C-alpha positions, 0 to 999 in steps of 0.5 A, a space after each residue: 175221307 177228306 182231310 181236316 185241312 180241306 174241310 177247313 178250306 171249305 168252311 172258310 169259303 162257305 163263310 166268305 160266301 155268307 159274308 159276301 151276301 149269299 146266305 142260301 146254301 143251295 146257291 153256294 153249292 150251285 155256284 161251286 157246281 158251275 165251277 167244278 163243271 168248268 174245270 171238268 170241261 177243261 180236263 176233257 178238252 185236255 184229254 182230246 188234245 193229248 189224244 190228237 197229239 199222240 195220234 198226230 191227227 186233228 182234234 175230233 171234238 173241241 169243247 173250247 173253240 179255236 182262235 179268238 172272238 170278234 174282239 180279239 180275245 183268245 178262246 183259250 183264256 176260257 179254260 180253267 188251266 189258263 184263267 186260274 192263274 189270272 189276277 182276281 179282277 181279270 178272272 172275275 171278268 173272264 168267268 162272268 162275261 165270257 165263260 158263263 155265256 159260253 156255258 149256256 150256248 156251247 152245250 158243254 160235253 153233250 152229257 146230262 150235265 151240260 143240259 142242266 147248265 143251260 140256264 147257268 147264272 154267275 152270282 159270286 159277288 166279288 173277285 176276291 171270293 171267286 179267287 178263293 173258291 177257284 184256289 180251293 177247288 184247284 187243290 182238289 185232286 179231281 182224278 181221285 174219285 173218293 176225295 172229290 166225292 167226299 168233298 161234295 158230300 161234305 158241302 151237301 151236308 151243310 144243306 141240313 143246317 138250312 132250315 126248310 132247304 134241308 128237306 132235299 137231303 136224307 141223312 146218309 146213314 139212313 140212305 146207306 141202310 136202305 141201299 145195304 138192305 136192297 143190295 143193288 146188283 150190276 144189272 139193276 135199273 135204279 130209279 129215284 123219282 124225287 132224286 134231289 141231290 141224288 144221294 140214293 143213286 150215289 150210294 147205290 153206285 158206291 155199293 155196286 162198285 164195292 161189291 161187284 168188282 166186274 162192273 167196271 171191267 166188263 165193257 157191257 156192264 161198264 156202259 150200263 153203269 155209266 149210262 143206263 143204270 141210274 135214273 133220277 127225276 126232279 122238277 127243280 133245276 138247282 137240284 138237277 144240277 147239284 144231283 148231276 154233279 154229285 153223280 159225276 164226282 162219284 164216278 158216274 159219267 152220264 146218268 139219266 138225271 132229268 126234269 120230270 114232275 113225277 106226280 103230274 106227268 103220265 108215266 106210261 113210257 116209264 111203266 115197269 121199267 125199273 128193277 129197284 126204287 130208292 126214294 124219300 119223296 117230299 110229302 107236301 100234302 095234297 094236289 088237285 085232281 086236275 094236276 095229277 097223273 091219270 095213270 096214278 089216279 087209276 091206281 088210287 083215287 086220292 090227292 095225298 102226295 104220299 099215297 100218289 108216290 106209292 102208286 107211282 113206285 108200283 107203276 114204275 117197278 118191273 115185276 120182280 122189282 123191289 123198293 125201299 122208300 120212306 113214308 110218313 108214319 100216317 101211311 101205315 095206319 091212316 083210315 081213309 079209303 085210299 090209305 087202306 086200299 094202298 096197304 091192301 095192294 101191298 099186302 095182297 097183290 104185291 109182296 110186302 117184305 118189311 116195315 122199319 119204324 124210325 125215331 121221330 127225330 131222324 129228320 131234325 132239325 127241319 122236320 119232326 114228322 115220324 117216318 118209316 121205311 117200307 120194303 116191298 117187291 112187285 109181284 102182281 100176284 101176291 106173296 106176302 106170307 109174313 111182314 118183318 117189323 123193326 123199331 129203330 130207337 137210336 140211329 147213332 145221332 142225338 134225336 134233338 135239333 143238333 143231331 150230334 154223333 153219339 159214337 166215333 165215325 167207325 161205329 156209325 151207320 149200318 156197317 161199322 168198320 171197328 168192333 161194335 159191342 152191345 153198349 154201342 147198339 144202344 146208341 146205333 140200332 142200324 147194324 142190328 137192323 141190317 143183320 136181322 133183315 137178312 134173317 127175316 125168313 129164318 131166325 126172325 120168325 121165332 122172335 117174340 113180339 116183345 122184341 125189337 124186331 119180329 114177324 107178323 103173319 099176313 092173316 093177322 095184318 088182314 084181321 087188323 084192316 091192313 094196319 101196318 103200324 108196329 105198335 099195333 102188333 108189339 106186345 109190352 112186357 109187364 114186370 111181375 109184381 108180387 101181390 099180398 093177400 087181402 087178409 094180410 093187408 087187413 091185418 096191417 090196417 088193424 095194426 096201424 089203427 091200434 097204433 094210432 089209437 094208442 098214440 092218441 091215448 098217450 097224447 091225452 095222458 100227457 096233456 092232462 
């Protein structure tokens, strides 16, 4: 966790950006991302220098050129370790007029990050703000993966307050639940075809580090972890830059984060390549047939993006590969031919493992759409015996636009770090959902359909036309009410009538 002091610094810098005229939080994070990348280049250059000095040999790879430019200005001045001590106005000129042009032409360190920096634009409006941001970033220990990762996560959390821009960020506790359920391993090939800020890939990396200590010890596994385990696609350049930096700051050196319009491009080269898909793709409505991948149209004839993404996931997964993906709830019960066919494919041709209904406030403040998590395995030969259903009614946060935490930090998310009681479950169902997911082929089979989770046999789902909405199968418990016999009710009515008549007689006697 980052300290309160560092959070306060970030908040002050954020406020300075806003008062300086940059009100789009994505642009704020983008500018900070550029500066973090510039600092990384200097760190890499310093490593190369130290190695050359130690071996008594020339540097193998220089990031910053030797000597001076045609105006006699030293290239060394472009390094973070040099310009961070300059006066604000001088620093502003160095970064805006020299460092950024170098970023666009140098090719950086040859990594996926440098590819996304080619069109870098410097938009910090004044020297004073730049100086404050550089001071703040210089105070972050970049050799501490947890600190720098948490720093970036804290900045990304501010996107959620940005109205329509919030669509780029899935709540971290929901991501954690999906990753814990899928339990990625060190040999997985993990893909998010709409990666945004790379939250799913980051969390999957953290899970693998935590549960498979050998991943960074064995040379082959280490290479796979840094270069071929994580794959993310997006068609927004800002997202690619932010997602790449998020991965880097969480200790993944060179992930495959690249430009791709996932629904428009044919995926023949990517078909059956990945063993795990984690995603919350944007659901924008409809696409033209002309702009839709022919590969996907062969799976399902539709213009609906939510269905096209499901078809894409099935194409990308290897046989035996598994997926945890968020869909709008309408996918579970939509009556169109394409809707029913995709659900039939999941149940009959693949193995549908589970459906988790999320509360309608999960993605507030920027969306009130009801959503669900689909969990399935690609088999190409069926295998669905039963489907596990779970209804999340509380995820640890209030379900209004404020999304205020209802519990202390240690009791939030799917894996609490402190004692977690029954009263806590009423405010956070995620730990229970994770435990019951692990029991879906054993104890959960015995649960009644009046419970929060239960299993439904495939035959029942087929009978309901492959409807996957939880409410279709959940039974409501009716309270037992003791009814009186008709004779008792009649006796009461006669007694009441007699009392009314007696009252009327008494009233007449009093009046006259």
